[in-house]
N, C-alpha and C positions, 0 to 999 in steps of 0.2 A: 282496745279491749271492748268486747261486746258482752251482752247479757249472758251468752253461752259459756264464757270463760271466767265470770266472776263467781267466786265462791261464797261470798256474802257481801252485805250492803257496806260493810266496813271498807271495802275496796274502793268504793266510789269517792271521788274527790270531794263532792258536796258533803257527804257524811263527815269526811275528815275535817273539812272547813267548819262544820257545825260543831264538831267535838272540840276543836281548838278554840272556837268562839265561846263555847260554854266554859271551858277552862279559864279563858281570860276574864269572863264575867265573875267567876268564882273568885279569882285572885283580886279583882277590883272590889268585889263585895266584902272582903276581909277588912277593907278600910272604912266601910259604912259605920256610922255611929250606932251604938247599942239600941238607941231609941228606935231605929229603923228595922231591927231584927225580925219582928213579926209582921212588918208591912213590906217594905221595899226589898229587904234582903231575901225573904222567903219567896216573894212573887218572882223576882228576877232570876233567882236560881231555879225555881220550878219551871218557868217558861223556857229558859235557855236549855235545860236539860230535856224538856219535852220536845224540843226540835229533834234532837238525836234519837230519843226514844220512839217518837211517832214515825221517824224516817225508818227506823229498823222494823216497825210494825208494817208500814207501807210496803217495805220490800217483801215481807213474807206474804203479803196479800196480792201478789202479782199474778195469781191464777185467775183472778177476777178484776177485770178492767175498772169496773165501778168502784169496788172496794179499794183498789190501789189508788185511783184518783182521789176519792173521798179522803183517804188517810193522808195523801199528799196535801190536800186542802188544809187539813189540820196542821201539818208541818208549816204551811205559810202563815196560818193564823198565829201559831206559837212564836214564829220568828218575828212577825209584826208586833206581838205583845212585848217581846223581848226588847225590840227597838224603843217601844214606848217607855219601858221602865229605865232603859239607858238614857233616854232623854230627860226623864224626871230626875235621874241621878245627876246628870250634868246640870240641870236648873238648880238643884240644891247644892251644887258645888262639892258633891261627893266623888266625882269623877273628873279628872283633868279633861279639858275641852278636847285636846288633841287625841288622847286615848278613847274618849267618847265617840268622836267623829270616826275614828279608825274602826271601832267596833260596829257602829252604824253602817259604815261601808261594807264591812264583812257580811253583815246580815242582808244588805241589798244584794250582794253577790249570791248569797244562799238563796234569797227569794228568786233571783232570776234563774238559778239553776233549777230549782223546783218547778218553776213555770215552764222551763223547757222540758223537763221530764213529764209534766202533765201533758204538754202539747204533743209529745211523742210517746205517749202511754202505750199505744199499740205495739210499738217496737220493744217494750220492756215486759209486756205480759207473756207469761210462760203457759204453755198448754199443759193440761192436767194429765 
């Protein structure tokens, strides 16, 4: 499948991985203590969802290479932030170590895919 045959960003594997990871984060956050509702829970949900939302925005900015790459950089930043919140949840023992490690691995995969998209940005930019 190439860029010419994709109807939307949702068809890309990296987006589907990010959405799946965001839903896993959501399900894990349901077990966080109430004392973390305004701190850890809100932050981890916001950053994990921002990975998906910023990717959708990046996809729509493919007419301009610079805008596309800049938005993909935001996706990377949100994914890295999510990893940090996952690690904090693991240290606080709110998340099982195995589940936390699996999520960290998923975000590493997402980060690697975004890096590849940035490296090959010219191939994804569409002409106006």
